[in-house]
MITI-368118 format. One record per atom (N, C-alpha, C): residue in one letter; residue number from 0; atom name; x, y, z. Coordinates in pm, 1 decimal. Each point is the difference from the previous one (the first is absolute). Layout:
BEGIN
[rec 'a' NUM 'CA' [X Y Z]],
...
//
This chain:
BEGIN
[rec 'm' 0 'N' [18321.1 1621.6 15846.5]],
[rec 'm' 0 'CA' [72.3 65.8 96.6]],
[rec 'm' 0 'C' [41.5 -86.7 111.5]],
[rec 't' 1 'N' [137.0 7.0 39.8]],
[rec 't' 1 'CA' [46.6 -81.4 112.0]],
[rec 't' 1 'C' [2.3 71.6 125.2]],
[rec 'y' 2 'N' [-41.1 -50.3 110.0]],
[rec 'y' 2 'CA' [7.3 58.0 130.3]],
[rec 'y' 2 'C' [99.8 -72.2 80.9]],
[rec 't' 3 'N' [83.2 80.3 64.4]],
[rec 't' 3 'CA' [101.1 -63.8 90.9]],
[rec 't' 3 'C' [-9.0 70.1 136.8]],
[rec 'h' 4 'N' [35.8 -72.8 117.7]],
[rec 'h' 4 'CA' [7.3 56.3 119.6]],
[rec 'h' 4 'C' [134.5 74.7 26.3]],
[rec 'l' 5 'N' [4.8 100.5 80.1]],
[rec 'l' 5 'CA' [109.0 75.5 28.3]],
[rec 'l' 5 'C' [95.2 -96.4 87.7]],
[rec 't' 6 'N' [122.4 -6.1 -22.4]],
[rec 't' 6 'CA' [96.3 -73.4 90.5]],
[rec 't' 6 'C' [35.1 90.1 121.4]],
[rec 't' 7 'N' [50.5 -74.9 99.2]],
[rec 't' 7 'CA' [34.2 83.1 122.6]],
[rec 't' 7 'C' [99.1 88.5 -32.4]],
[rec 'd' 8 'N' [98.6 -19.4 -81.8]],
[rec 'd' 8 'CA' [106.8 93.1 -51.7]],
[rec 'd' 8 'C' [-67.7 127.0 -61.3]],
[rec 'e' 9 'N' [-114.6 -19.5 -77.9]],
[rec 'e' 9 'CA' [-52.3 115.1 -77.4]],
[rec 'e' 9 'C' [-74.1 84.2 104.6]],
[rec 'l' 10 'N' [-64.5 -70.7 103.5]],
[rec 'l' 10 'CA' [-58.7 81.6 100.2]],
[rec 'l' 10 'C' [98.6 98.0 70.0]],
[rec 'v' 11 'N' [118.3 -69.2 49.6]],
[rec 'v' 11 'CA' [110.2 77.5 66.9]],
[rec 'v' 11 'C' [36.7 114.7 -91.7]],
[rec 'm' 12 'N' [20.8 -13.5 -136.3]],
[rec 'm' 12 'CA' [48.7 94.7 -69.2]],
[rec 'm' 12 'C' [-94.5 116.3 -21.3]],
[rec 'i' 13 'N' [-127.5 -32.7 -15.0]],
[rec 'i' 13 'CA' [-106.3 93.6 1.8]],
[rec 'i' 13 'C' [15.9 94.5 127.4]],
[rec 'e' 14 'N' [15.8 -74.4 113.7]],
[rec 'e' 14 'CA' [2.7 79.6 118.5]],
[rec 'e' 14 'C' [131.5 94.3 4.2]],
[rec 'a' 15 'N' [104.0 -53.4 -40.8]],
[rec 'a' 15 'CA' [132.1 80.8 8.7]],
[rec 'a' 15 'C' [-23.4 107.7 -100.6]],
[rec 'y' 16 'N' [-61.1 -23.0 -128.6]],
[rec 'y' 16 'CA' [-6.2 110.8 -100.3]],
[rec 'y' 16 'C' [-93.2 112.6 70.2]],
[rec 'y' 17 'N' [-111.2 -41.7 71.3]],
[rec 'y' 17 'CA' [-88.5 86.8 55.7]],
[rec 'y' 17 'C' [60.6 93.7 102.3]],
[rec 'h' 18 'N' [94.5 -62.2 81.8]],
[rec 'h' 18 'CA' [70.9 75.5 101.8]],
[rec 'h' 18 'C' [99.0 95.2 -63.6]],
[rec 'q' 19 'N' [41.0 -37.4 -121.1]],
[rec 'q' 19 'CA' [90.8 104.3 -69.6]],
[rec 'q' 19 'C' [-67.4 104.9 -88.7]],
[rec 'n' 20 'N' [-143.8 1.6 10.0]],
[rec 'n' 20 'CA' [-86.1 93.7 -63.6]],
[rec 'n' 20 'C' [34.9 -9.6 -156.9]],
[rec 'i' 21 'N' [-4.9 -120.9 -42.6]],
[rec 'i' 21 'CA' [3.8 -30.7 -146.4]],
[rec 'i' 21 'C' [-143.4 -12.1 -59.9]],
[rec 'a' 22 'N' [-20.8 58.3 -105.8]],
[rec 'a' 22 'CA' [-132.8 11.3 -59.0]],
[rec 'a' 22 'C' [-56.6 -142.3 -34.6]],
[rec 'v' 23 'N' [-134.2 -19.3 18.7]],
[rec 'v' 23 'CA' [-53.8 -129.2 -26.3]],
[rec 'v' 23 'C' [14.8 -38.6 -135.6]],
[rec 't' 24 'N' [-12.8 87.4 -96.5]],
[rec 't' 24 'CA' [44.9 -43.3 -137.9]],
[rec 't' 24 'C' [131.9 -49.1 -20.4]],
[rec 't' 25 'N' [96.6 49.0 67.5]],
[rec 't' 25 'CA' [132.9 -50.8 -13.4]],
[rec 't' 25 'C' [15.5 -127.9 72.9]],
[rec 'i' 26 'N' [-72.9 -15.1 115.6]],
[rec 'i' 26 'CA' [-6.7 -135.5 70.2]],
[rec 'i' 26 'C' [-55.8 -98.2 -93.8]],
[rec 's' 27 'N' [-108.3 20.9 -63.1]],
[rec 's' 27 'CA' [-64.2 -102.2 -76.7]],
[rec 's' 27 'C' [70.8 -31.9 -125.4]],
[rec 'a' 28 'N' [78.4 94.1 -60.0]],
[rec 'a' 28 'CA' [81.5 -26.7 -109.5]],
[rec 'a' 28 'C' [119.2 -100.6 31.3]],
[rec 'r' 29 'N' [59.9 46.2 108.0]],
[rec 'r' 29 'CA' [111.8 -81.3 58.2]],
[rec 'r' 29 'C' [-39.4 -149.3 28.3]],
[rec 'l' 30 'N' [-109.0 -6.9 63.0]],
[rec 'l' 30 'CA' [-50.0 -135.7 41.4]],
[rec 'l' 30 'C' [-77.2 -81.5 -105.4]],
[rec 'k' 31 'N' [-35.8 74.6 -104.9]],
[rec 'k' 31 'CA' [-73.4 -51.2 -115.1]],
[rec 'k' 31 'C' [-147.7 -55.3 39.9]],
[rec 'h' 32 'N' [-58.9 80.9 98.6]],
[rec 'h' 32 'CA' [-132.7 -26.6 39.5]],
[rec 'h' 32 'C' [-82.7 133.0 -26.0]],
[rec 's' 33 'N' [-131.5 -22.7 6.7]],
[rec 's' 33 'CA' [-78.5 131.7 -28.9]],
[rec 's' 33 'C' [-0.8 83.2 111.6]],
[rec 'r' 34 'N' [-39.4 139.3 -35.1]],
[rec 'r' 34 'CA' [9.7 104.0 113.4]],
[rec 'r' 34 'C' [-107.8 -33.5 101.5]],
[rec 'm' 35 'N' [-110.7 -67.1 -48.2]],
[rec 'm' 35 'CA' [-107.5 -21.5 100.8]],
[rec 'm' 35 'C' [57.0 -109.0 96.9]],
[rec 't' 36 'N' [66.2 -88.9 -34.2]],
[rec 't' 36 'CA' [63.7 -100.0 84.2]],
[rec 't' 36 'C' [91.3 55.9 111.1]],
[rec 'v' 37 'N' [67.0 97.2 -33.4]],
[rec 'v' 37 'CA' [98.0 66.8 86.5]],
[rec 'v' 37 'C' [-83.7 84.7 95.9]],
[rec 'y' 38 'N' [-96.1 74.8 -56.6]],
[rec 'y' 38 'CA' [-98.4 78.5 90.8]],
[rec 'y' 38 'C' [-70.4 -74.5 96.3]],
[rec 'n' 39 'N' [-35.6 -127.1 -39.5]],
[rec 'n' 39 'CA' [-91.0 -77.9 87.7]],
[rec 'n' 39 'C' [106.0 -50.8 115.0]],
[rec 'v' 40 'N' [107.1 -26.1 -33.6]],
[rec 'v' 40 'CA' [106.6 -50.8 105.1]],
[rec 'v' 40 'C' [25.4 114.9 94.6]],
[rec 'm' 41 'N' [18.8 118.0 -50.6]],
[rec 'm' 41 'CA' [30.5 117.4 86.5]],
[rec 'm' 41 'C' [-119.9 31.9 80.3]],
[rec 's' 42 'N' [-126.7 -11.6 -52.3]],
[rec 's' 42 'CA' [-111.9 43.5 85.5]],
[rec 's' 42 'C' [-44.0 -96.4 106.4]],
[rec 's' 43 'N' [37.2 -125.5 -31.8]],
[rec 's' 43 'CA' [-36.1 -91.8 106.4]],
[rec 's' 43 'C' [102.5 -32.8 104.1]],
[rec 't' 44 'N' [135.4 52.3 -38.5]],
[rec 't' 44 'CA' [108.8 -19.0 97.7]],
[rec 't' 44 'C' [46.7 120.2 69.2]],
[rec 'f' 45 'N' [4.9 116.6 -50.9]],
[rec 'f' 45 'CA' [63.2 111.7 47.3]],
[rec 'f' 45 'C' [-115.0 89.0 53.8]],
//
């Protein structure tokens, strides 16, 4: 399994999607990262 860090662009996109009330499953599918990754970013940032 390969691990990669989120880019700054991906972090900005997660924040924008969050403010648009888009579901975590949709965000993770669009960015091709796991739901847990998106949840971790949201919980540590917002």
